[in-house]
VOBA-1610 file (N, C-alpha, C; in pm, whole numbers, padded with zeros to 5 digits, always signed):
BEGIN
Met+03545+00960-01589Met+03539+00821-01622Met+03640+00743-01537Ile+03756+00796-01519Ile+03858+00728-01439Ile+03815+00721-01293Ala+03755+00829-01244Ala+03707+00828-01106Ala+03599+00723-01087Leu+03513+00705-01185Leu+03410+00604-01176Leu+03470+00464-01176Met+03578+00446-01247Met+03645+00316-01248Met+03696+00280-01109Phe+03744+00379-01035Phe+03794+00352-00901Phe+03681+00338-00798Leu+03566+00396-00829Leu+03454+00391-00735Leu+03358+00275-00759Val+03384+00194-00861Val+03288+00091-00897Val+03271-00013-00787Phe+03374-00055-00721Phe+03361-00157-00616Phe+03293-00103-00490Pro+03329+00018-00441Pro+03253+00070-00326Pro+03107+00096-00359Leu+03078+00142-00482Leu+02939+00163-00521Leu+02863+00031-00530Ala+02928-00073-00577Ala+02864-00204-00585Ala+02833-00258-00446Lys+02925-00240-00351Lys+02899-00285-00214Lys+02781-00210-00152Ala+02773-00079-00179Ala+02662+00001-00127Ala+02530-00041-00192Ala+02534-00071-00322Ala+02411-00111-00392Ala+02360-00245-00343Leu+02449-00335-00306Leu+02406-00466-00257Leu+02340-00457-00119Lys+02363-00350-00047Lys+02301-00332+00084Lys+02161-00271+00075Phe+02117-00233-00046Phe+01985-00174-00063Phe+01878-00277-00034Ser+01773-00234+00035Ser+01656-00318+00058Ser+01533-00237+00019Ser+01418-00281+00057Ser+01293-00217+00014Ser+01283-00068+00049Pro+01315-00026+00171Pro+01304+00118+00201Pro+01397+00204+00115Glu+01516+00154+00088Glu+01609+00231+00006Glu+01561+00240-00139Phe+01506+00129-00190Phe+01452+00132-00326Phe+01333+00227-00336Phe+01248+00227-00234Phe+01135+00319-00232Phe+01183+00464-00231Ser+01284+00492-00150Ser+01339+00628-00144Ser+01401+00667-00277Leu+01468+00573-00340Leu+01528+00600-00471Leu+01421+00629-00575Met+01311+00555-00571Met+01201+00579-00665Met+01137+00715-00639Cys+01117+00751-00513Cys+01060+00882-00481Cys+01152+00994-00529Met+01281+00977-00508Met+01377+01078-00553Met+01374+01091-00705Ser+01363+00979-00775Ser+01359+00986-00921Ser+01231+01054-00969Met+01120+01031-00901Met+00996+01099-00939Met+01006+01250-00918Ile+01069+01289-00810Ile+01089+01432-00784Ile+01180+01493-00890Met+01286+01421-00926Met+01378+01472-01028Met+01309+01482-01164Leu+01224+01384-01198Leu+01152+01390-01324Leu+01056+01509-01328Thr+00992+01536-01217Thr+00903+01651-01211Thr+00981+01780-01226Tyr+01099+01787-01167Tyr+01183+01906-01179Tyr+01232+01924-01323Ile+01272+01814-01385Ile+01322+01822-01523Ile+01210+01866-01617Gly+01091+01816-01595Gly+00978+01853-01679Gly+00899+01970-01624Ser+00965+02061-01554Ser+00895+02170-01486Ser+00834+02271-01582Lys+00872+02268-01709Lys+00809+02360-01803Lys+00661+02328-01819Ser+00630+02201-01820Ser+00491+02158-01828Ser+00467+02052-01721Phe+00400+02090-01616Phe+00376+02000-01503Phe+00291+01881-01546Val+00193+01903-01633Val+00106+01794-01678Val+00187+01691-01756Lys+00276+01736-01844Lys+00359+01643-01919Lys+00450+01563-01826Ala+00502+01628-01724Ala+00589+01557-01629Ala+00512+01449-01555Ile+00390+01479-01512Ile+00309+01380-01441Ile+00272+01265-01533Val+00237+01294-01659Val+00204+01189-01755Val+00327+01101-01781Met+00444+01164-01791Met+00567+01090-01813Met+00594+00995-01695Ile+00573+01041-01575Ile+00593+00959-01456Ile+00494+00843-01454Leu+00369+00870-01483Leu+00267+00765-01480Leu+00293+00658-01586Ile+00332+00699-01706Ile+00364+00601-01811Ile+00483+00516-01768Gly+00584+00578-01709Gly+00699+00504-01661Gly+00663+00404-01552Leu+00575+00444-01462Leu+00532+00352-01355Leu+00453+00235-01411Val+00367+00261-01508Val+00289+00152-01567Val+00380+00056-01643Leu+00474+00108-01720Leu+00564+00022-01796Leu+00658-00056-01705Ser+00687-00002-01588Ser+00778-00073-01497Ser+00709-00189-01426Thr+00577-00196-01432Thr+00506-00306-01366Thr+00492-00428-01455Val+00533-00421-01581Val+00522-00536-01672Val+00622-00643-01629Gly+00576-00766-01623Gly+00664-00878-01589Gly+00610-00958-01473Val+00696-01037-01413Val+00658-01122-01301Val+00693-01051-01171Asp+00598-01051-01078Asp+00621-00990-00948Asp+00725-01071-00872Ser+00823-01004-00817Ser+00933-01075-00750Ser+00893-01135-00616Ile+00785-01089-00557Ile+00743-01140-00427Ile+00641-01252-00442Thr+00538-01230-00523Thr+00431-01329-00535Thr+00447-01420-00657Ser+00538-01392-00745Ser+00563-01468-00868Ser+00441-01474-00959Lys+00359-01371-00953Lys+00243-01362-01043Lys+00277-01270-01159Gln+00217-01300-01274Gln+00241-01217-01393Gln+00159-01089-01383Arg+00225-00979-01420Arg+00157-00850-01424Arg+00171-00794-01565Phe+00061-00769-01630Phe+00057-00706-01763Phe+00142-00779-01866Ala+00157-00910-01854Ala+00232-00988-01953Ala+00139-01041-02061Phe+00010-01049-02033Phe-00093-01091-02128Phe-00061-01227-02192Gly+00007-01315-02118Gly+00036-01448-02167Gly+00153-01458-02262Tyr+00221-01348-02291Tyr+00337-01350-02380Tyr+00463-01382-02300Pro+00529-01493-02329Pro+00650-01529-02254Pro+00762-01424-02265Val+00761-01347-02372Val+00864-01245-02390Val+00853-01137-02282Leu+00732-01111-02235Leu+00711-01006-02136Leu+00723-01054-01992Phe+00750-01183-01971Phe+00762-01233-01834Phe+00878-01167-01760Asp+00986-01135-01829Asp+01101-01070-01767Asp+01088-00918-01763Gly+00978-00866-01812Gly+00960-00722-01816Gly+01010-00666-01948Ile+01010-00535-01957Ile+01056-00468-02077Ile+01204-00436-02057Gly+01285-00473-02153Gly+01430-00459-02140Gly+01478-00315-02138Met+01598-00298-02090Met+01657-00164-02081Met+01705-00113-02217Val+01724-00199-02313Val+01764-00154-02447Val+01642-00119-02533Pro+01540-00204-02540Pro+01425-00169-02624Pro+01346-00048-02576Met+01341-00026-02446Met+01259+00084-02394Met+01306+00222-02441Pro+01433+00259-02423Pro+01475+00391-02473Pro+01466+00403-02624Trp+01494+00293-02692Trp+01486+00295-02838Trp+01342+00321-02882Ala+01248+00250-02821Ala+01107+00267-02858Ala+01057+00406-02822Ser+01100+00459-02708Ser+01053+00592-02670Ser+01109+00700-02761Ser+01232+00683-02807Ser+01287+00782-02900Ser+01219+00773-03036Glu+01185+00653-03078Glu+01113+00637-03205Glu+00971+00692-03193Tyr+00910+00678-03077Tyr+00776+00731-03056Tyr+00778+00884-03063Gln+00881+00946-03008Gln+00893+01091-03016Gln+00911+01138-03160Lys+00983+01062-03241Lys+00999+01098-03381Lys+00866+01085-03455Phe+00786+00987-03412Phe+00655+00965-03475Phe+00563+01082-03448Leu+00567+01136-03326Leu+00479+01248-03291Leu+00530+01374-03355
//
């Protein structure tokens, strides 16, 4: 934790230099890591990745400013928040 406190400013400078190719590479790396984590069941890992990709498209497109999967609800214009998503997914797992 202390090391992260000292690295926060250099990491922030590096993150601000990210552009489209770096974000694409980061997304590809995360998909590979998700497949590795879910390696016990390859089908479940692929379904998990696809659900994550679909949920990440909710909101307004940053390039064209068009709504994607918002269905006219102003609450969904900003996308699905980082707090409700893990909470909802953990509750969904309890439901199953």
